[in-house]
C-alpha positions, 0 to 999 in steps of 0.5 A: 498499500506505501508503493500505491500511496507513493505512485499516486503522490507522484502522478498528481505532482506531474499533474501540477507540473504540467499545469504550472507549465502551461500557465507559465508559457501562456501567461503574458502572451497576447492573445489578440483580445486585450481591451483596445486603450481609450484614445480619447483626449481630456478636454482642457478644463477652465484656468482657475487664475491659480497656474500655467494653461491646460492643453489636452493631455491624453489619459494616462493608460492603465496602470500595468500599460503604463508600467510596461511602457516605462520598463520599454523606456527604461530598455530603450534608453539605458541612461534613463533613471526614475528619480533623476526624471522625477526630479528634472519634472519638478524643476521643470514644474517650478521653472515653467510656473514661475516664467508663466507668471512672469510672462518670460516667454524667453524661459517658457520658449524651449521647455514648450512644445508648439501648442503648449506655447500657443496655449501659454501666450494666449493665456499670458496674453489674455489674463487681467493681473498676476496670477497665483505663484506657485508655494510648494511642491506637495507631491510628484509623481509618475502616473503614465508612460507611453513608447511610440517607436522612439518618441518616449512620453510620461505623464507625472502627477503634481500636487502643488500650493499656490498663493494668490494676490491676496494672500490666499493659497489653494492647493491643485493638482496636475497632470503634465505630459513631457516627451523625448525622442530616445537617442536624441542628443538633446538631453531635455524633456519637453512639456506636451500637454498639461491637465489639472484642477482644484485639489 
């Protein structure tokens, strides 16, 4: 009887091994039935007189897709470092908000895509007075990623505080998308879209 029990245990172990192997070979493969990403763009929300104007930004892809795209960017560009990128994104946010508040077009021009610069230019010309100024950035994190050919696009979620002319402060949440062509001689990322709302 002990021999028959051993044979039975070995049989079930083999069945489990075959099942695990089948799962291993199937998981992670594309089947052609994956849901297609929603490419609809978010309409810019009204500028609340608080910060840089909002330009349509693609909704962040699903978390798993964004994680895969981020890994693809890291594989395509071995020099890419998430912490370094986020540090640069924070610096860009501060610099762009300051330049926007001061109507400093010379500083803004090389940091923005043509579409975003046109939106900033329009808002600067139309605003009645000085906009609220950035006080501090409470948080900045990557919330979306895409790699199309060699074009890398990373969306960063910012939480920041602004102070108005009357001294009152309020918090806003922004999503800014930065893009860069992998392998380009210019290491800088360009702001290509913005979206946000009061927090």
